[in-house]
C-alpha positions as CSV (number, residue, x, y, z in Angstrom):
1,M,83.6,120.4,112.6
2,S,86.6,121.1,114.7
3,T,89.2,123.5,113.5
4,D,91.8,122.4,115.9
5,P,94.3,120.4,113.8
6,V,95.7,118.6,116.8
7,Q,92.3,117.6,118.1
8,D,91.3,116.4,114.5
9,R,94.3,114.1,114.5
10,G,93.2,112.2,117.7
11,P,95.0,111.9,121.0
12,D,98.6,112.8,121.6
13,F,100.1,109.4,122.2
14,T,103.2,110.9,124.0
15,Q,100.7,111.8,126.8
16,G,99.6,108.2,127.0
17,V,96.3,106.3,126.5
18,A,94.6,104.5,129.4
19,I,95.1,100.7,129.0
20,D,91.4,100.2,129.8
21,A,90.5,102.4,126.9
22,L,92.2,100.2,124.4
23,A,90.6,96.7,124.3
24,D,92.5,93.7,123.1
25,G,92.4,93.5,119.3
26,S,91.5,97.2,118.9
27,M,93.3,100.1,117.2
28,L,93.3,103.8,117.7
29,A,94.4,106.7,115.5
30,G,96.3,109.5,117.1
31,H,99.6,111.4,116.6
32,V,103.1,111.9,117.9
33,G,104.1,115.4,117.1
34,E,103.3,116.0,113.5
35,D,103.2,112.3,112.6
36,A,99.9,110.4,112.3
37,V,100.3,107.2,114.3
38,L,98.2,104.0,114.7
39,L,98.2,102.4,118.2
40,A,97.2,98.8,118.4
41,R,96.9,96.2,121.2
42,R,97.3,92.5,121.0
43,G,97.0,90.8,124.3
44,D,99.5,92.6,126.5
45,E,101.5,93.9,123.6
46,Y,101.2,97.4,122.2
47,F,102.3,98.5,118.8
48,A,102.7,101.9,117.1
49,I,103.1,102.4,113.4
50,G,102.3,105.0,110.8
51,A,98.6,105.5,110.5
52,E,98.4,105.8,106.7
53,C,98.9,103.1,104.2
54,S,102.0,103.7,102.0
55,H,100.0,102.8,98.9
56,Y,97.4,105.5,98.7
57,H,97.3,106.8,102.3
58,G,94.3,104.7,103.4
59,P,93.4,105.1,107.1
60,L,94.7,102.0,108.8
61,A,92.7,102.5,111.9
62,E,89.6,101.8,109.8
63,G,91.1,98.5,108.6
64,L,91.3,95.0,110.1
65,M,93.8,93.7,112.6
66,V,94.7,90.1,111.9
67,D,97.2,88.5,114.4
68,D,100.1,91.0,114.5
69,T,99.3,92.7,111.2
70,V,96.9,95.4,110.0
71,R,95.1,95.5,106.6
72,C,94.3,98.7,104.8
73,P,90.5,99.2,104.2
74,W,90.9,100.6,100.7
75,H,93.0,98.2,98.7
76,H,93.8,95.4,101.3
77,A,97.6,96.1,101.7
78,C,99.0,94.5,104.9
79,F,101.6,95.8,107.3
80,S,103.4,94.2,110.2
81,L,102.5,95.9,113.5
82,R,105.9,94.8,114.9
83,T,108.1,96.3,112.2
84,G,105.9,98.4,109.9
85,E,107.0,96.3,106.9
86,A,104.6,96.1,104.0
87,V,104.1,92.3,104.0
88,R,101.4,92.2,101.3
89,A,100.9,94.2,98.2
90,P,99.7,96.6,96.8
91,A,101.7,98.5,99.4
92,L,105.4,98.1,98.8
93,S,107.0,100.6,101.2
94,A,107.1,100.1,105.0
95,V,105.5,102.6,107.4
96,A,107.3,104.1,110.3
97,C,107.5,102.3,113.6
98,W,107.6,103.7,117.2
99,A,108.5,102.2,120.5
100,T,105.8,101.8,123.2
101,E,105.9,101.6,127.0
102,V,103.3,100.8,129.7
103,R,103.6,103.2,132.6
104,A,101.1,103.9,135.5
105,G,98.1,102.3,133.7
106,K,98.8,104.0,130.4
107,V,100.5,103.0,127.2
108,L,102.8,105.7,125.9
109,V,104.3,106.0,122.4
110,L,108.0,107.0,122.6
111,G,110.5,107.7,119.8
112,K,110.7,106.2,116.3
113,V,112.7,103.0,116.0
114,E,114.9,102.1,113.1
115,P,113.2,99.9,110.6
116,K,114.1,96.3,111.1
117,P,115.3,94.2,108.1
118,A,112.7,92.2,106.2
119,S,111.3,89.3,108.1
120,G,113.3,86.9,106.0
121,A,110.8,84.3,104.8
122,V,113.7,82.5,103.3
123,S,115.5,80.3,105.8
124,P,119.2,80.8,106.0
125,K,119.5,77.0,105.8
126,A,117.7,76.9,102.4
127,V,119.5,75.7,99.3
128,A,122.3,77.9,98.0
129,P,120.7,81.0,96.4
130,P,120.9,81.3,92.6
131,R,123.6,83.5,91.2
132,K,121.5,85.1,88.4
133,I,117.7,85.6,88.3
134,V,116.1,86.9,85.2
135,I,112.6,88.4,85.1
136,V,110.7,88.6,81.8
137,G,108.2,91.4,82.2
138,G,108.1,94.9,83.7
139,G,104.6,94.9,85.1
140,A,103.1,94.3,88.5
141,A,104.4,90.8,89.0
142,G,107.9,91.4,87.6
143,F,108.5,94.5,89.6
144,A,107.1,93.0,92.9
145,A,109.4,90.1,92.5
146,A,112.5,92.2,91.9
147,E,111.7,94.4,94.9
148,M,111.1,91.4,97.1
149,L,114.3,89.7,96.1
150,R,116.3,92.8,97.3
151,R,114.1,93.1,100.4
152,Q,115.1,89.6,101.3
153,R,118.7,90.6,101.0
154,Y,119.4,88.6,97.9
155,Q,122.9,89.5,96.8
156,G,122.9,87.9,93.3
157,S,122.2,89.4,89.9
158,I,118.7,90.5,89.0
159,M,117.8,91.4,85.4
160,M,114.4,92.6,84.4
161,L,113.5,92.5,80.7
162,S,110.6,94.8,79.8
163,D,109.2,95.4,76.3
164,D,107.8,98.7,77.5
165,D,109.5,102.0,77.0
166,A,108.8,103.2,80.6
167,P,109.8,101.8,84.0
168,P,107.1,99.9,85.9
169,V,104.1,102.1,86.7
170,D,101.0,101.9,88.7
171,R,98.8,100.6,85.9
172,P,95.4,100.7,87.7
173,N,95.8,104.5,87.8
174,L,96.0,104.7,84.0
175,S,92.3,104.0,83.6
176,K,91.3,105.9,86.8
177,D,92.6,109.1,88.3
178,Y,95.5,109.7,85.9
179,L,93.3,109.4,82.8
180,A,90.6,111.6,84.5
181,G,93.3,114.3,85.1
182,S,93.2,114.2,88.9
183,A,96.5,112.3,89.5
184,P,99.9,113.9,88.8
185,D,102.7,112.2,86.9
186,E,104.7,111.6,90.0
187,W,102.0,109.2,91.3
188,L,102.6,106.7,88.5
189,P,106.1,105.2,88.9
190,L,106.2,102.3,91.3
191,R,109.7,103.6,92.3
192,E,111.8,106.6,91.5
193,D,114.3,106.3,88.7
194,G,117.2,105.9,91.0
195,F,115.7,102.9,92.7
196,Y,116.9,100.4,90.1
197,A,120.5,101.5,90.2
198,E,120.5,101.8,94.0
199,Q,119.2,98.2,94.3
200,A,121.4,96.9,91.5
201,I,118.4,95.8,89.4
202,D,119.4,95.7,85.8
203,L,116.2,97.0,84.2
204,R,116.3,96.8,80.4
205,L,113.5,98.6,78.6
206,K,112.3,98.0,75.0
207,A,113.8,94.5,75.4
208,S,112.0,91.7,73.5
209,V,112.5,88.1,74.4
210,I,111.9,85.8,71.4
211,G,113.1,82.4,72.6
212,L,113.6,80.3,75.7
213,D,115.8,77.2,75.9
214,A,114.7,75.6,79.2
215,R,117.4,72.9,79.0
216,A,120.2,75.3,78.5
217,H,118.8,77.9,80.9
218,E,119.1,80.5,78.2
219,L,116.9,83.2,76.7
220,E,117.2,84.6,73.2
221,L,116.7,88.3,72.8
222,G,115.3,90.2,69.9
223,D,118.7,91.6,69.0
224,G,120.1,88.1,68.6
225,S,122.0,88.0,71.9
226,K,121.7,85.1,74.4
227,L,121.2,85.5,78.1
228,A,121.8,82.8,80.7
229,Y,119.9,82.5,84.0
230,D,119.8,80.3,87.1
231,R,116.2,81.0,88.0
232,L,113.6,82.5,85.6
233,L,110.4,84.3,86.3
234,L,107.9,84.7,83.4
235,A,105.7,87.7,84.0
236,T,104.9,88.6,80.4
237,G,101.4,89.8,81.3
238,A,98.6,90.2,78.8
239,E,98.0,92.3,75.7
240,P,94.8,94.0,74.6
241,V,92.5,92.3,72.2
242,R,92.3,94.3,69.0
243,L,89.3,94.7,66.8
244,L,89.5,93.2,63.3
245,I,87.2,95.6,61.5
246,P,87.7,98.3,58.9
247,G,89.3,101.4,60.4
248,S,90.6,99.7,63.6
249,N,94.1,101.0,62.8
250,L,93.2,104.6,62.4
251,P,95.3,107.1,64.5
252,H,92.3,108.1,66.8
253,V,91.7,104.4,67.8
254,H,93.5,103.4,71.0
255,T,93.8,100.5,73.4
256,L,94.9,101.2,77.0
257,R,97.6,99.1,78.6
258,T,100.7,101.2,78.9
259,L,101.7,104.7,80.0
260,A,102.3,105.6,76.4
261,D,98.7,104.4,75.5
262,C,97.3,106.6,78.3
263,R,99.2,109.7,77.3
264,A,98.2,109.2,73.7
265,I,94.5,109.2,74.7
266,I,95.0,112.2,77.0
267,A,96.7,114.1,74.1
268,Q,93.7,113.5,71.9
269,V,91.2,114.4,74.5
270,A,92.3,118.0,74.2
271,T,90.6,118.3,70.8
272,A,87.9,115.6,71.0
273,R,84.3,116.3,71.7
274,S,82.9,112.8,71.5
275,A,84.3,109.3,72.2
276,V,83.2,105.8,71.7
277,V,84.4,103.1,74.2
278,M,84.2,99.6,72.7
279,G,83.5,97.2,75.5
280,A,81.7,97.4,78.9
281,S,84.5,95.7,80.8
282,F,86.0,97.2,84.0
283,I,88.7,99.0,82.0
284,G,86.2,100.2,79.4
285,L,83.8,101.6,81.9
286,E,86.6,103.2,84.0
287,V,87.8,104.8,80.8
288,A,84.3,106.0,80.1
289,A,84.1,107.6,83.6
290,A,87.5,109.3,83.2
291,L,86.5,110.7,79.8
292,C,83.2,111.9,81.2
293,T,85.1,113.7,84.0
294,R,87.0,115.5,81.3
295,G,83.8,116.8,79.7
296,I,83.6,114.5,76.7
297,E,80.4,112.9,75.4
298,V,80.9,109.2,75.8
299,H,79.2,106.3,74.1
300,V,79.8,102.7,75.2
301,V,79.2,99.9,72.7
302,A,79.1,96.3,73.9
303,P,77.5,93.0,72.9
304,E,76.2,92.1,76.3
305,M,72.9,93.4,77.6
306,R,74.2,94.4,81.0
307,P,77.7,95.8,81.9
308,M,79.9,93.4,83.8
309,E,77.0,91.0,84.4
310,R,79.4,88.0,83.9
311,V,81.5,89.1,86.9
312,L,79.2,91.1,89.1
313,G,75.7,89.7,88.3
314,P,72.6,91.4,87.0
315,Q,71.8,93.6,90.0
316,L,75.2,95.2,90.3
317,G,75.4,95.4,86.5
318,D,72.2,97.4,86.3
319,F,73.5,99.7,89.1
320,V,76.8,100.3,87.2
321,R,74.9,101.2,84.0
322,Q,72.5,103.6,85.8
323,L,75.5,105.2,87.6
324,H,77.2,105.9,84.3
325,E,74.0,107.1,82.7
326,Q,73.5,109.6,85.5
327,H,76.9,111.0,84.4
328,G,75.8,111.2,80.8
329,V,77.2,108.0,79.3
330,I,75.1,106.6,76.4
331,F,75.0,102.8,76.1
332,H,74.6,100.8,73.0
333,L,74.2,97.3,74.5
334,G,73.6,94.2,72.5
335,D,75.5,95.7,69.6
336,T,79.0,95.8,68.1
337,A,80.9,98.0,65.7
338,S,81.2,97.0,62.1
339,A,83.5,99.8,61.0
340,I,85.4,102.9,62.2
341,E,85.8,106.0,60.2
342,A,87.7,109.3,60.9
343,R,84.7,110.9,62.6
344,Q,82.2,108.1,63.3
345,V,81.6,104.5,64.3
346,T,79.2,102.3,62.4
347,L,77.2,99.8,64.4
348,N,76.1,96.3,63.2
349,S,72.6,97.4,64.0
350,G,72.9,100.0,61.3
351,G,73.3,103.2,63.3
352,T,76.3,105.5,63.5
353,I,77.9,107.4,66.4
354,A,80.0,110.5,66.1
355,A,83.4,109.8,67.5
356,D,86.6,111.9,67.5
357,L,88.2,109.3,69.8
358,V,87.8,105.5,70.1
359,V,89.1,103.4,72.9
360,V,88.9,99.7,72.5
361,G,88.5,97.8,75.8
362,V,87.2,94.4,74.7
363,G,89.5,92.4,76.9
364,V,93.0,91.1,77.0
365,R,94.7,87.8,76.2
366,P,97.7,86.3,78.1
367,R,101.1,86.5,76.4
368,L,101.9,82.8,76.2
369,A,104.1,82.6,73.1
370,L,107.4,82.4,74.9
371,A,106.1,79.7,77.3
372,E,104.6,77.8,74.4
373,K,107.8,77.8,72.4
374,A,109.7,76.5,75.4
375,G,107.3,73.6,75.9
376,L,105.9,74.6,79.2
377,A,102.6,73.0,80.2
378,L,99.7,75.3,79.2
379,D,96.0,75.3,79.8
380,R,94.5,78.7,78.9
381,G,97.6,80.0,80.7
382,V,100.9,78.8,82.1
383,M,100.2,76.0,84.5
384,V,102.0,76.4,87.8
385,D,102.0,74.5,91.1
386,A,101.1,75.9,94.5
387,C,104.6,77.5,94.7
388,L,104.1,79.1,91.2
389,Q,106.7,76.9,89.6
390,T,106.0,75.8,86.0
391,S,106.3,72.3,84.6
392,V,110.0,73.0,84.2
393,P,112.0,73.2,87.5
394,G,113.6,76.6,88.0
395,I,111.1,78.5,85.8
396,Y,108.3,80.3,87.6
397,A,105.3,82.2,86.3
398,A,103.2,85.0,87.9
399,G,100.6,87.5,87.0
400,D,98.1,87.4,84.1
401,I,99.7,84.3,82.5
402,A,99.7,82.0,85.5
403,R,97.0,79.4,86.2
404,W,97.4,78.2,89.7
405,P,95.6,75.8,92.1
406,D,93.4,78.1,94.1
407,P,92.7,76.7,97.6
408,H,89.6,78.9,98.0
409,S,87.7,77.8,95.0
410,G,89.2,74.4,94.8
411,E,90.0,75.0,91.1
412,A,92.9,76.0,88.9
413,I,92.3,79.6,88.0
414,R,93.9,82.5,86.1
415,V,92.9,86.0,86.9
416,E,93.9,89.4,85.6
417,H,94.1,91.4,88.8
418,W,96.8,93.9,89.6
419,V,97.1,93.0,93.3
420,V,97.1,89.2,92.5
421,A,100.0,89.8,90.1
422,Q,101.9,91.7,92.7
423,R,101.4,89.1,95.4
424,Q,102.3,86.3,93.0
425,G,105.5,88.1,92.1
426,Q,106.4,88.4,95.8
427,T,105.7,84.7,96.4
428,A,107.7,83.7,93.3
429,A,110.6,85.7,94.5
430,L,110.7,83.9,97.8
431,N,110.4,80.6,96.2
432,M,113.2,81.3,93.7
433,L,115.3,81.7,96.8
434,G,114.2,78.3,98.2
435,A,111.3,79.3,100.5
436,Q,108.7,76.7,99.2
437,E,105.9,79.1,100.1
438,R,102.5,78.3,98.8
439,F,100.5,81.0,97.1
440,D,97.2,81.1,98.9
441,A,96.2,84.7,98.9
442,V,92.5,85.4,98.2
443,P,92.1,87.2,94.8
444,F,91.2,90.8,95.3
445,F,90.5,93.8,92.9
446,W,88.9,97.2,93.1
447,S,87.2,99.2,90.4
448,Q,86.4,103.0,90.5
449,H,83.5,104.6,88.8
450,Y,83.3,108.3,89.5
451,D,83.1,108.5,93.3
452,V,81.9,104.9,93.7
453,P,84.5,102.2,94.5
454,I,83.6,98.5,94.0
455,S,85.7,96.0,96.0
456,Y,85.7,92.3,95.1
457,V,87.4,89.4,97.0
458,G,87.4,85.7,96.0
459,H,86.7,84.2,92.6
460,A,83.4,83.1,91.2
461,E,83.3,82.0,87.5
462,S,79.7,80.9,88.1
463,W,77.2,80.9,90.9
464,D,73.7,79.7,91.6
465,D,72.7,82.4,94.1
466,I,73.6,86.0,95.0
467,A,72.8,87.1,98.6
468,I,72.4,90.9,98.8
469,E,72.7,92.8,102.0
470,G,72.1,96.6,102.1
471,D,71.0,98.9,99.4
472,I,72.7,98.8,96.0
473,A,71.0,102.0,94.8
474,G,72.0,103.6,98.0
475,R,75.6,102.7,97.5
476,D,75.8,100.7,100.7
477,C,75.8,97.0,100.0
478,T,77.4,93.6,100.1
479,L,76.8,90.9,97.5
480,R,77.8,87.3,98.2
481,Y,78.2,85.0,95.2
482,M,77.4,81.4,96.2
483,R,77.4,78.0,94.7
484,Q,75.6,75.2,96.6
485,G,75.5,77.4,99.7
486,R,79.2,78.2,99.7
487,V,80.4,81.7,99.4
488,L,82.9,82.0,96.5
489,A,83.3,85.8,96.2
490,V,82.1,89.0,97.8
491,A,81.5,92.4,96.2
492,S,80.8,95.5,98.2
493,I,80.3,99.2,97.8
494,F,81.5,101.5,100.7
495,R,81.7,98.5,103.1
496,D,85.5,98.3,103.4
497,A,85.4,96.6,106.8
498,E,83.1,93.9,105.5
499,S,85.3,93.4,102.4
500,L,88.4,92.8,104.7
501,A,86.4,90.5,107.0
502,A,85.3,88.4,104.0
503,E,88.8,88.1,102.8
504,A,89.9,86.9,106.2
505,R,87.1,84.4,106.5
506,M,88.0,82.9,103.1
507,E,91.7,82.6,104.2
508,R,90.7,80.8,107.4
509,A,88.3,78.5,105.5
510,A,91.1,77.5,103.1
511,H,93.6,76.9,105.8
512,S,91.2,74.7,107.7
513,N,90.6,72.4,104.8
């Protein structure tokens, strides 16, 4: 391995790269001084932007170039090659941008250029913007909407009402690195505290909304006050399903949804020797992995016979179970808990498990009470049109509560994915400003189990065949979930490029229909 730091960072782009060495549609990682830079070619145009994704520093050169954008291989964020703007979540911050010049058969990267304003998806000829936008919810969708409104240079009032006691955080990290102890506190906030004041976003924490009068364009808050709006985004998210068994309210029994939940679990880890995780969901198993990493004996209790089989199928479900067992997790599948006591959990099968800590991860349910009281159309979620508008004009919904017409599956679907919620929040923001942009992003999520990432694009509630390429046990595979020969979803392990390509293929297929 080279010890030359400059050589390790690729070519010095200020010295130029031969045009013939950079094929049309290709990308190359290098540097300009101390900055890591990505050089990309599209036809006779050359672009230079920061080489690392602003989300978690994924290497963009290993991603996918689509038109004049590049997509991160890790979590599918998307950046404009022309401006560096983060045009698609989960990245929210732009990357730096450099000027380029072709000279004597070489393309050279020159100095940094000032970031250009957002692309402005909202036409200046659109209807007059609303004066006051209210967002109910402080999670992925709500934050992404507020951020996008200001990015679009919206000058009106933005109020975000959150029933949480902390500003918006990177929730996926709560069951992954942060819970495992490998991510610092500063990774969690989606923006620093000063962001909200700087952007004139009125973030109100511990704010409960108990009523919505759609005709009067008015919300009723828990303190009895009323709040008017011109446009409203409902992003109330979901809440954990709680067990209704004896002992479920004991102090060592936790759910995991908020930063406070996560910190309570971490505090108890300091004195716990054994833990029981109820549920073999993605959250449940990520919690199991994090607790194992902290040296705790972990038992997983779940009614299904294979972890995550309903979403990933039997082959990947068996792999996930074996992976966890290799790290010491003990499974009690086909079983449920009948009671929780101070130091043990009793199973319906009759056995008991020692437990100083219990984490319940048996699923979540969408928070629909506010929408239901307001008379919005519901069907296992808040029904929205392709632009994420509800049955009442001027009211939009995004995130875990929204059921939208998915052009890829041809069905109305509701999913509980962080990235989907962020992207819906961004689209809803544009449409509250009059853009009339259809939400057609392919659903995407990722799950981390120890050092093994699982990426999933698309949406398959059922399938009649799973085509497997590669070696699941060898942690190098792609699984395609198909119905009547049509690919509905793709899961992969350590095949980031294939995951990105699958996403792009699904987008093209939907647009051609």
